[in-house]
Each structure stands twice: as structure tokens, then as C-alpha cells.
C-alpha positions in Angstrom: 13.4 23.0 15.8 16.6 22.3 13.8 16.4 21.7 10.1 17.7 18.8 8.1 20.4 19.4 5.5 17.7 19.3 2.8 16.1 22.5 4.3 12.9 20.6 5.4 11.9 20.6 9.1 12.1 17.3 10.9 9.1 15.1 10.5 7.7 16.7 7.4 7.0 14.0 4.7 8.1 14.7 1.1 5.4 15.0 -1.6 4.0 11.9 -3.2 5.4 11.3 -6.7 2.8 12.0 -9.4 2.8 8.3 -10.5 2.3 6.9 -7.0 -0.6 4.8 -8.0 1.4 3.1 -10.7 4.3 2.5 -8.4 2.1 1.0 -5.6 0.3 -1.2 -8.1 3.5 -2.4 -9.7 4.9 -3.3 -6.2 1.7 -5.2 -5.4 1.8 -7.0 -8.7 5.4 -8.2 -8.1 4.3 -9.9 -4.9 0.9 -11.3 -6.3 0.1 -15.0 -6.2 -0.6 -15.7 -9.9 -3.2 -18.5 -9.3 -5.5 -16.5 -7.0 -4.4 -12.9 -7.9 -4.2 -12.2 -4.1 -1.5 -10.1 -2.5 -0.9 -9.3 1.2 -0.7 -5.5 1.7 2.6 -4.5 3.2 2.0 -0.8 3.3 4.9 0.0 5.5 7.4 -1.6 3.1 5.9 0.3 0.2 6.0 3.6 2.2 9.7 3.0 2.9 10.4 2.2 -0.7 8.7 5.5 -1.9 10.0 7.5 1.1 6.6 8.7 2.1 4.3 8.0 5.1 2.1 5.0 5.5 -1.0 7.1 5.6 -0.1 8.4 2.1 0.1 4.9 0.8 -3.3 4.1 2.4 -4.7 7.1 0.5 -3.2 5.8 -2.8 -4.5 2.3 -2.2 -8.0 3.7 -1.4 -7.9 5.6 -4.7 -6.9 2.4 -6.5 -9.8 0.5 -4.9 -12.2 3.3 -5.9 -11.0 3.1 -9.5 -11.6 -0.6 -9.5 -7.9 -1.7 -9.9 -8.0 -3.5 -6.5 -10.6 -5.4 -4.5 -10.5 -6.0 -0.8 -10.8 -9.6 0.2 -11.0 -11.0 3.7 -9.9 -14.7 4.1 -10.3 -16.8 7.3 -7.5 -19.1 8.1 -9.9 -21.8 9.3 -13.7 -21.9 8.9 -14.2 -21.5 12.7 -11.7 -18.6 13.1 -13.0 -15.4 14.5 -10.5 -13.1 12.7 -9.8 -12.8 9.0 -6.6 -11.8 7.1 -6.9 -8.9 4.7 -5.7 -9.3 1.1 -6.1 -7.3 -2.1 -7.1 -8.9 -5.4 -5.7 -7.2 -8.4 -8.1 -7.0 -11.3 
């Protein structure tokens, strides 16, 4: 398998920055609705911004939820809707 000019093999993700939790939380806060404190998780965009995989961002978000910085909220568009939209509430 050929290597990239950086010396890393193709497909190998770079390491997460040490302050990944702060960076993810800052991005979520910039898109937060101030009245409800809800934000739509756009994990793919955050992953592209930090140049890491989407699963790495999911692990960081789970860590933030476990620490109490984020709360998972499911909101139905209509009362009779079968599916809900997933949002995070920033505490």
C-alpha cells in the first residue's frame, strides 16, 4: 500500500488533539439556540473541522455526556410523529 507524503499509510486517522472535548463543545455552543440551549449534532462537520473520524467525535461527545456537559434530548416534530429528532442540550 503506498504511503502519503506525510509518511502515514492511507486511511489511518490522525490522533485526536488533547483538547478535543473543548473544541467540540465550543463548536456546539457556536450553533446553539440561546432560548432553548438545544443544538443539532452535526458530527460529520465537526470531524472534518478537526480532521479526525466521525467515530472519534462520537467518543468525545459520549465523554461530554458522561461528564454532564451535554444532555441528549429527543424532540418529535409533531405529537403524532413516530420518529424523533436528536438534539443536545448544553448545560
